[in-house]
KOLRO-162132 format. One record per residue (C-alpha): residue number from 1; y, z, x; residue in one letter. Coordinates in steps of 0.2 Angstrom, whole numbers, plus 2048, in hexadecimal, padded with zeros to 3 digits. Each point is the difference from the previous one (the first is absolute). Layout:
<voke k="NUM" py="Y" pz="Z" px="X" r="A"/>
...
***
This chain:
<voke k="1" py="7CA" pz="43D" px="DBE" r="C"/>
<voke k="2" py="806" pz="7F9" px="7EE" r="C"/>
<voke k="3" py="7F8" pz="800" px="7EF" r="K"/>
<voke k="4" py="7FB" pz="7F1" px="7F9" r="A"/>
<voke k="5" py="80D" pz="7FB" px="7F3" r="E"/>
<voke k="6" py="80C" pz="7F5" px="7FD" r="D"/>
<voke k="7" py="812" pz="800" px="80D" r="G"/>
<voke k="8" py="803" pz="7FD" px="812" r="I"/>
<voke k="9" py="7F8" pz="806" px="80F" r="R"/>
<voke k="10" py="808" pz="7FB" px="810" r="G"/>
<voke k="11" py="80A" pz="7F2" px="7F8" r="G"/>
<voke k="12" py="7F2" pz="7F8" px="7F7" r="E"/>
<voke k="13" py="7FA" pz="7FE" px="7F1" r="R"/>
<voke k="14" py="7EF" pz="80B" px="7F9" r="S"/>
<voke k="15" py="7F6" pz="7FA" px="7F2" r="R"/>
<voke k="16" py="7F4" pz="80E" px="7FF" r="G"/>
<voke k="17" py="7F9" pz="80A" px="7F4" r="L"/>
<voke k="18" py="80A" pz="806" px="7F6" r="G"/>
<voke k="19" py="807" pz="7EF" px="7FC" r="D"/>
<voke k="20" py="7EC" pz="7FE" px="7FD" r="V"/>
<voke k="21" py="7FE" pz="80D" px="7F4" r="Y"/>
<voke k="22" py="80E" pz="7FE" px="7F4" r="K"/>
<voke k="23" py="7FD" pz="7ED" px="7FE" r="R"/>
<voke k="24" py="7F1" pz="806" px="7FD" r="Q"/>
<voke k="25" py="805" pz="80E" px="7F4" r="L"/>
<voke k="26" py="809" pz="7F2" px="7F5" r="L"/>
<voke k="27" py="7F6" pz="7F4" px="7FF" r="N"/>
<voke k="28" py="7F1" pz="80A" px="7FA" r="D"/>
<voke k="29" py="80F" pz="809" px="7F0" r="K"/>
<voke k="30" py="801" pz="7ED" px="801" r="K"/>
<voke k="31" py="813" pz="802" px="800" r="I"/>
<voke k="32" py="809" pz="7F1" px="804" r="E"/>
<voke k="33" py="80F" pz="802" px="812" r="Y"/>
<voke k="34" py="807" pz="7F3" px="80C" r="K"/>
<voke k="35" py="7FF" pz="804" px="813" r="V"/>
<voke k="36" py="810" pz="7F9" px="809" r="T"/>
<voke k="37" py="800" pz="802" px="812" r="E"/>
<voke k="38" py="810" pz="7FF" px="80B" r="H"/>
<voke k="39" py="808" pz="804" px="812" r="E"/>
<voke k="40" py="804" pz="813" px="7FE" r="P"/>
<voke k="41" py="813" pz="805" px="7FB" r="V"/>
<voke k="42" py="808" pz="810" px="801" r="K"/>
<voke k="43" py="808" pz="801" px="7EE" r="T"/>
<voke k="44" py="7FA" pz="7FF" px="7EE" r="S"/>
<voke k="45" py="80E" pz="7F4" px="7FC" r="E"/>
<voke k="46" py="7F7" pz="7F3" px="80D" r="E"/>
<voke k="47" py="7EF" pz="807" px="7F9" r="A"/>
<voke k="48" py="806" pz="7F9" px="7F2" r="A"/>
<voke k="49" py="808" pz="7EF" px="802" r="K"/>
<voke k="50" py="7F1" pz="7F9" px="809" r="I"/>
<voke k="51" py="7F5" pz="804" px="7F3" r="R"/>
<voke k="52" py="80C" pz="7F9" px="7F4" r="G"/>
<voke k="53" py="7FD" pz="810" px="7F4" r="V"/>
<voke k="54" py="811" pz="80B" px="7FA" r="S"/>
<voke k="55" py="802" pz="80F" px="80A" r="L"/>
<voke k="56" py="7FB" pz="80C" px="7F1" r="A"/>
<voke k="57" py="7ED" pz="7FA" px="801" r="S"/>
<voke k="58" py="7FF" pz="807" px="811" r="G"/>
<voke k="59" py="7FC" pz="813" px="808" r="A"/>
<voke k="60" py="807" pz="805" px="811" r="K"/>
<voke k="61" py="7F9" pz="80F" px="80A" r="A"/>
<voke k="62" py="808" pz="80A" px="80B" r="M"/>
<voke k="63" py="7FD" pz="80B" px="80F" r="L"/>
<voke k="64" py="80A" pz="80F" px="7FC" r="L"/>
<voke k="65" py="802" pz="80E" px="80F" r="K"/>
<voke k="66" py="808" pz="811" px="7FA" r="Y"/>
<voke k="67" py="801" pz="812" px="804" r="S"/>
<voke k="68" py="7F5" pz="80D" px="7FC" r="I"/>
<voke k="69" py="805" pz="810" px="80C" r="S"/>
<voke k="70" py="80D" pz="7FF" px="80D" r="K"/>
<voke k="71" py="7F2" pz="7FA" px="80D" r="T"/>
<voke k="72" py="7F7" pz="7F5" px="7F5" r="E"/>
<voke k="73" py="800" pz="7EF" px="7FA" r="Q"/>
<voke k="74" py="7F5" pz="7F7" px="7F4" r="T"/>
<voke k="75" py="7FB" pz="7F0" px="7F9" r="L"/>
<voke k="76" py="802" pz="7F8" px="7EF" r="I"/>
<voke k="77" py="7FC" pz="7F0" px="7F8" r="L"/>
<voke k="78" py="80D" pz="7FD" px="7F3" r="A"/>
<voke k="79" py="7FA" pz="7F0" px="7F3" r="V"/>
<voke k="80" py="80D" pz="7F7" px="7F2" r="L"/>
<voke k="81" py="804" pz="7F1" px="7FA" r="S"/>
<voke k="82" py="806" pz="7F5" px="80B" r="A"/>
<voke k="83" py="811" pz="7FF" px="7F8" r="E"/>
<voke k="84" py="805" pz="814" px="800" r="T"/>
<voke k="85" py="808" pz="807" px="80F" r="K"/>
<voke k="86" py="7F8" pz="812" px="805" r="I"/>
<voke k="87" py="80E" pz="80F" px="7FA" r="D"/>
<voke k="88" py="7FF" pz="809" px="811" r="M"/>
<voke k="89" py="808" pz="80F" px="7F5" r="K"/>
<voke k="90" py="7F6" pz="801" px="7F3" r="L"/>
<voke k="91" py="7F0" pz="802" px="80D" r="L"/>
<voke k="92" py="807" pz="80E" px="80B" r="K"/>
<voke k="93" py="804" pz="809" px="7F0" r="K"/>
<voke k="94" py="7ED" pz="7FD" px="7FA" r="V"/>
<voke k="95" py="7F9" pz="801" px="812" r="L"/>
<voke k="96" py="80B" pz="811" px="802" r="S"/>
<voke k="97" py="805" pz="7F9" px="812" r="T"/>
<voke k="98" py="811" pz="7FB" px="808" r="K"/>
<voke k="99" py="7FB" pz="7F2" px="80B" r="N"/>
<voke k="100" py="7F7" pz="7F1" px="7FB" r="I"/>
<voke k="101" py="7FF" pz="7EF" px="806" r="S"/>
<voke k="102" py="7F8" pz="7F0" px="803" r="I"/>
<voke k="103" py="7F4" pz="801" px="80C" r="A"/>
<voke k="104" py="802" pz="7F8" px="80E" r="N"/>
<voke k="105" py="7F6" pz="7F0" px="80A" r="A"/>
<voke k="106" py="7F7" pz="80D" px="80B" r="A"/>
<voke k="107" py="7FE" pz="80D" px="7F2" r="D"/>
<voke k="108" py="7F7" pz="7F3" px="7F6" r="A"/>
<voke k="109" py="7F3" pz="7F9" px="80D" r="S"/>
<voke k="110" py="7FC" pz="80F" px="803" r="K"/>
<voke k="111" py="7FC" pz="806" px="7EF" r="A"/>
<voke k="112" py="7F7" pz="7EF" px="7FC" r="T"/>
<voke k="113" py="7FB" pz="7F9" px="811" r="H"/>
<voke k="114" py="807" pz="7EF" px="7F8" r="C"/>
<voke k="115" py="813" pz="7F7" px="804" r="I"/>
***
């Protein structure tokens, strides 16, 4: 049911193939990295605090839902600096839509098969 990637699956952390491949690539390229594991958090601020880094050092992914017609909606993933606030007015203009919002938990679960 779920892809083998980092994340939370049914309330339990997964250390699947996605994590293995990422580490292998970094090791093969001799790129230094640090793995920090922590409980799931809801905000970029919480994550930065737990990791002991500045908010500017991170990124956040936001699943957004917007209308592509009067009867149809779709999802889009926006990835931005953790310290940046998303500009919904600008996104409406860029996507030529009148309705855009952060996807709710049910939409996110359905789209990603994760919680």
